[in-house]
C-alpha positions in Angstrom: 19.2 86.6 -59.9 16.4 84.1 -59.7 16.4 80.9 -61.8 13.3 81.9 -63.7 15.6 84.2 -65.8 17.8 81.2 -66.8 16.5 79.4 -69.9 17.9 75.9 -70.5 17.7 74.5 -74.0 19.5 72.2 -76.4 22.7 73.4 -77.9 22.5 74.8 -81.5 25.3 75.0 -84.1 25.1 78.8 -83.7 26.2 78.5 -80.1 29.8 77.5 -81.0 31.1 81.1 -80.9 29.6 81.7 -77.5 31.0 78.5 -76.1 34.4 79.2 -77.6 34.4 82.6 -75.9 33.2 81.2 -72.6 35.9 78.5 -72.5 38.8 81.0 -73.2 38.5 82.3 -69.7 40.9 80.9 -67.1 38.2 80.7 -64.4 36.3 78.3 -66.7 38.9 76.0 -68.1 40.7 75.8 -64.8 38.0 73.5 -63.3 37.5 71.4 -66.5 39.7 69.1 -68.5 39.9 71.8 -71.3 43.2 73.4 -72.2 43.8 77.1 -72.8 43.3 78.6 -76.2 40.6 76.4 -77.7 40.0 76.8 -81.4 36.8 77.8 -83.1 37.1 74.7 -85.3 37.1 72.5 -82.2 33.9 74.2 -80.9 32.2 73.9 -84.2 32.9 70.1 -84.1 31.8 69.8 -80.5 28.3 71.2 -81.1 27.7 68.7 -83.9 25.1 66.1 -83.1 26.5 62.7 -82.0 24.7 59.5 -81.0 24.2 59.1 -77.2 25.3 62.7 -76.6 23.0 65.5 -75.5 24.2 69.1 -74.9 22.4 71.8 -73.0 23.1 75.5 -72.7 21.9 77.9 -70.1 21.0 81.4 -71.4 20.3 84.6 -69.7 18.8 87.4 -71.9 19.6 85.1 -74.9 23.3 85.0 -73.9 24.9 81.6 -73.5 26.3 81.5 -69.9 26.5 77.7 -69.2 27.1 74.4 -71.0 26.5 70.8 -70.1 27.5 67.7 -72.1 25.8 64.4 -71.3 27.1 61.2 -72.7 25.0 58.0 -72.2 27.3 54.9 -72.4 27.0 52.9 -75.6 28.2 49.6 -74.2 25.0 47.5 -73.6 26.2 46.5 -70.2 26.7 50.2 -69.2 23.7 51.7 -71.1 22.1 52.6 -67.8 25.0 55.0 -67.1 25.8 58.5 -68.2 28.7 60.9 -67.6 28.7 64.6 -68.0 30.8 67.8 -68.0 29.6 71.2 -67.1 30.9 74.8 -67.3 29.6 78.2 -66.4 30.8 81.5 -67.7 33.1 83.1 -65.1 30.9 86.2 -64.4 27.8 84.0 -63.9 29.3 81.4 -61.5 27.5 81.0 -58.2 24.3 82.5 -59.6 22.1 79.4 -60.2 23.3 78.6 -63.7 24.9 75.3 -62.7 21.8 74.3 -60.7 19.5 75.0 -63.7 21.6 72.9 -66.0 21.9 70.0 -63.5 18.2 70.1 -62.7 17.4 69.6 -66.4 20.0 67.0 -66.9 18.7 64.9 -63.9 15.2 65.3 -65.3 16.3 63.9 -68.7 18.2 61.0 -67.1 15.5 60.1 -64.5 12.5 60.5 -66.7 13.4 60.2 -70.3 16.7 58.3 -70.9 16.4 55.3 -68.6 19.7 56.3 -66.9 20.0 54.8 -63.4 23.6 56.1 -62.6 25.2 59.4 -63.5 29.0 59.7 -63.0 31.4 62.6 -62.9 34.9 63.6 -61.9 35.6 66.9 -60.1 38.9 68.3 -59.0 39.2 68.0 -55.2 40.0 71.8 -54.9 36.6 72.8 -56.5 34.4 73.3 -53.4 31.7 75.1 -55.5 31.4 72.2 -57.9 31.4 69.6 -55.2 28.7 71.5 -53.3 26.6 71.7 -56.4 26.9 68.0 -57.1 26.0 67.1 -53.5 22.9 69.3 -53.8 21.8 66.9 -56.5 22.6 63.8 -54.4 26.0 62.9 -55.9 28.3 61.1 -53.6 32.0 60.7 -53.6 33.0 57.2 -54.4 36.7 57.5 -54.6 39.7 59.7 -55.4 42.0 59.7 -58.4 45.5 60.6 -57.4 47.3 62.9 -59.9 44.2 62.7 -62.0 45.1 65.5 -64.5 47.7 68.1 -65.2 46.8 71.7 -64.5 49.2 74.6 -64.6 52.2 72.3 -64.6 51.0 70.3 -61.5 49.0 67.2 -61.1 45.7 67.6 -59.4 43.6 64.9 -57.6 39.9 64.4 -58.5 36.9 62.9 -56.8 34.9 60.2 -58.6 31.2 61.0 -57.8 28.0 59.3 -58.8 24.3 59.7 -58.3 21.9 56.7 -58.4 18.3 57.2 -59.4 
């Protein structure tokens, strides 16, 4: 699949059902801080517009197959910093969807939002995610030991960042 088939756009309220469905799959929530069995109500609330938050979806043939949430820090001393989370539908992983979302997010940060530093956390056992972030010049800055609980065990995470 080439990336010209992937359309990235702003999230719409009508995307809540597709995002809910995407995040019910273990291959998706396993690599995020989401928990199993998300409610539709939660997803309706998540797609609501919030200050300093931008949400993108990636679509193939009008189907939502990826999601990225970008939060620009509100604190005036950190207003040059953004954090993000990303997820890709299990059957579309490793097919360019994550790259399309990151490409558009980096464009927004670098050229439109005055963001100088983009931060993220990623589980240390997620080589695909780590490789994707390195492709976009993110560097590991540290490791959080026992960062999050997953399947009854604590998992370490890397703190990564990209400077403009």
